N, C-alpha and C positions, 0 to 999 in steps of 0.2 A: 153404524158404519159397517155394512155387510159387503164382503168381497164377493163380486159376482163372477169372476173368472179365474180359474186356476190353470196354470200350464207348468210343465216340467222343463227345467233348463238343462241342456246337455253339457254342463260343465261344472267344475268344482271351484269353490272359492277358497283361496289359500289365506290362512291367517298368519299374523306375525306377533311376536312377543317383543314388547318394547320395555326397556329398562331405563329408568331415570336415575342417573348416577351423578354423584359429586366427586370429581377428581380434578386435580390440576391438569392443565393442558399437556404438559410434558409427561404426565403419568398415564395418560390415556393410551390405549392400544391404537396402533396406526394401521392404515390400510395401504398396502403397497400397490404399485403399478399405475399405469395411465388409465384414469377412469373412462376415457373415450375409446379405449382399446379393450374389447372383451377378453382378448387373449392374455392381457396383462393384469386384469383385475384380480385381487386377492381378497378373501373374506377376512373379517376382523377376528383376531385370535385373542380370546379372553383367558387369562390365567387365574389361578387361585389368588395370586397377589393382587391382581386388578380387582377382584371381587372383595377382598379384604379392605380395599381403600374406599369402597362405597359407603357413604354416610347419608343418613336422613336429615333433611333440614327444611326450612320453610319454602325453599325454592323447588323442591321435588316431592313434596307430600301435601295432602289435603288435610284440613282441620278435622279433629275428632268429631264424629257424628254420634249423638246421644239418642238412642231409640227408646229411652225410658218414658218419654213423653210423646204425645202426638195422637193422631187418629188413624185407626186401621181402615184404610179405604176399601179393602176387600176382605171383610171378616169371613172366616170359614175356609180360607184358602192359604196354602203355602204360596208365597210370592217371591220371584227372583228374576234376574236378568231383565231389568227394565231398559227400554230404549224408546226415545221419542221419534215421532215422524219428523223428518228433516226436509228442508228445501234442498235443491240440487247443489247449492253452494256450501252445504254443511250446517247452515244455521237452523234453529228450531222453527218449524213451520207453524203458522197460525191459520187454522182452518175454520172459517166462519167465526173468527175471534177467539178460538180455543187452541191451546196446546193439547196434543194427543200423545199419551204414553202407552206403549204396548208392554205387556207383562206376561211372563211365563207363570202359569198357575196350576195347582192341583189341589183337590180337597184336602184339608188339614186332618182328616180322619185317617189318612194313610201315614205310615212311617215316612220320615223325610227321605230315606234312601230309595223309596219306591216312587217318588213323585215324578221322576223322569220317564217312568213307564206309562203314565197316564196324563202327561202334560197337555194343556190347552192354552191358547192365546186369549187373554182378556185385555180390555183397554179402558183407560180412564181419561177424563178431559178436565181441563182447568183454564180459567181465564187469567189467573194471576201467577200460576206456577207454584202456588202454596196450597191452595184448597182444591182437592181433587174429587171427582165424582165417578164412581164405577159405572160403566155403561154395558158391562156384560161381555159375552164372548164375541170375538172378532168373526169367527166362522160358525155356521151351523154344522151339525154332525153330517149332514148330507153333502156339504160343500168341501169338507176337509179332504186332503190327500194323505194317505197313510193312516196309521193308528194313533199317532201322536205327533205333535209339532214342536220342534225345538227352535232355538234362537234364530234371529234373522235381522233384517233392516227394512225400514219403510221410508219412502220419499213421496213428496207432494210436488206436483208440477202442473200448472194450468188446469186446475180443477180435477186432476186425477191423482189417486193414491196408488203407488206401486209398492207392493208388500212382498218382500223376498223372505223365505223361511226354509228351514230344514224339515222336510217331510220324512218321517221315520216309520218303519214297519209297514205291515199290510193292513189295509182297511178292513175293519170288522173283527180283527183278531182279539180284541179286548172284550168281546161280548160274552166270553165264557165266565166272567166274574172271578177268575182266579187271582186277579190283582186288586180286588176291592178292599182287602184288609191291610195289605202291605206286610203281611207276616213273613218273617225271614224263613229261608229254607225252601227246598223244592224247586223243580224246574218249571218256570212260568210258560215256556214254549213260545215266547214272543220273538219276533224277528227284528233285525237291526239294520235292514237296508236303509240307506240314506240317499236323498236326492234334493237338489235345490229347486224349490217351487216358486213361482211368481203368481200372485193374485193382483188383479187391478179392480178399481172401483171409481165410479164417477161420484163426486161429492155434490150433494143436493144443496142449492142455495137456500139460506134461511132469512 
């Protein structure tokens, strides 16, 4: 799945932090004002006492995940920030019978702290959601925007994949080799400009 077109989007995506908390209804902080009147809407005020009342239970936590067993789908790579290609309604897409998972990766020969400086998107496919096959890089080096690619989101609609991602840095600035070892110390000289990019691809029928 090679993305054929990249464009920059002239806007920023705002993220939110969501906290699953267990409190009795009367203990929860309230929001004042008429929600239909912007002039009267007030933000929620969380106090230290509210935070102390938060408890973990089966209703707001996921089961323990044991990584001692299993198969490393992408040996030789640090892997983090997985996200599936979704349908527009938020369900996981099936493309030619496969689920597709996007993964942030960097060679595991660098120290973990340096992986964000050389990160690339890889993807894996699965028919059952359990057994996955690494299919390599999403983009070729000629197609990428920036010097590295951070997290994003991907959607499938009517045969097209829409891939949004964070394009960071200036293209070609990593060619000096100064980041190859991930050794601490020293000024790498890399840039941190960020912009939201969109790549689109037509899915071939199989």
